[in-house]
MIMARMAR-30783 format. One record per residue (C-alpha): x, z, y. Coordinates in steps of 0.2 Angstrom, whole numbers, padded with zeros to 4 digits, always signed. Each point is the difference from the previous one (the first is absolute). Last residue first. Example, Ala and Ser with C-alpha at 12.3 -4.5 7.8 and 13.67 -1.06 7.14 Angstrom:
+0068+0036-0005;-0006+0003-0017;
***
This chain:
+1432-0222+0344;+0017+0007-0005;+0006-0016-0006;-0003-0009+0017;+0010+0013+0008;+0014-0002-0013;-0001-0019+0003;+0001+0002+0019;+0015+0011-0002;+0009-0012-0012;-0004-0015+0012;+0007+0010+0015;+0015+0005-0010;+0004-0019-0004;-0002-0004+0018;+0013+0013+0004;+0012-0005-0014;-0001-0018+0006;+0004+0005+0018;+0014+0011-0005;+0007-0015-0010;-0001-0011+0015;+0009+0013+0010;+0014+0001-0013;+0001-0019+0000;+0002+0001+0019;+0014+0012-0001;+0009-0011-0013;-0002-0015+0011;+0007+0010+0015;+0015+0005-0010;+0003-0017-0008;+0000-0009+0017;+0009-0016-0006;-0011-0012+0010;-0002-0012-0014;+0001+0012-0015;-0008+0017+0004;-0011-0005+0015;-0005-0016-0007;-0005+0008-0016;-0009+0014+0008;-0010-0012+0011;-0004-0010-0016;-0007+0016-0008;-0010+0004+0015;-0008-0017+0001;+0005-0014+0011;-0012-0014-0001;+0001-0005+0019;+0019+0000-0001;-0001-0016-0010;+0010+0000-0016;-0015-0005-0011;-0004-0002-0018;+0016+0008-0008;+0000+0015+0011;-0019+0003-0001;+0000-0001-0018;+0016+0010-0003;-0004+0015+0011;-0016+0009-0004;+0006+0018-0003;-0012+0008+0013;-0015-0009-0008;+0006+0006-0018;-0001+0018+0006;-0018-0003+0007;-0005-0009-0016;+0006+0014-0011;-0009+0013+0010;-0016-0010+0001;+0000-0003-0019;+0002+0019-0003;-0014+0003+0012;-0011-0012-0009;+0004+0009-0017;-0005+0017+0007;-0015-0007+0009;-0008-0009-0015;-0013+0014-0005;-0003+0004+0019;-0004-0018+0003;-0012-0003-0014;-0011+0016+0002;-0004+0004+0018;+0006-0016+0010;-0006-0012-0013;-0016+0008-0005;-0005+0003+0018;+0004-0018+0004;-0010-0006-0016;-0015+0011+0004;-0005+0016-0008;-0016+0000-0009;+0002+0017-0008;-0002-0008-0017;+0013-0013+0005;+0012+0014+0006;-0002+0009-0016;+0003-0016-0010;+0016-0003+0010;+0006+0017-0003;
***
């Protein structure tokens, strides 16, 4: 493919966006999905490094709700909402990947 693009005098940007990126798109989407899920699970680093309220992540807020404020029902509901958001983002990624595959 790269040789054909070179013969057709395709530029580097065209080669990247029309050949390279579609070939690595499935692996890139999987990496993005895993990174998104990991971002929502980040807890220990932020909790250990800073206890300031300015660095309150979703996971830290869930922890405080469940174990410091003893609002276990509310924290469980909030955790389900976070799960729904992660699943929705993952579905958007997968739909985009399927759309890119169809092209």
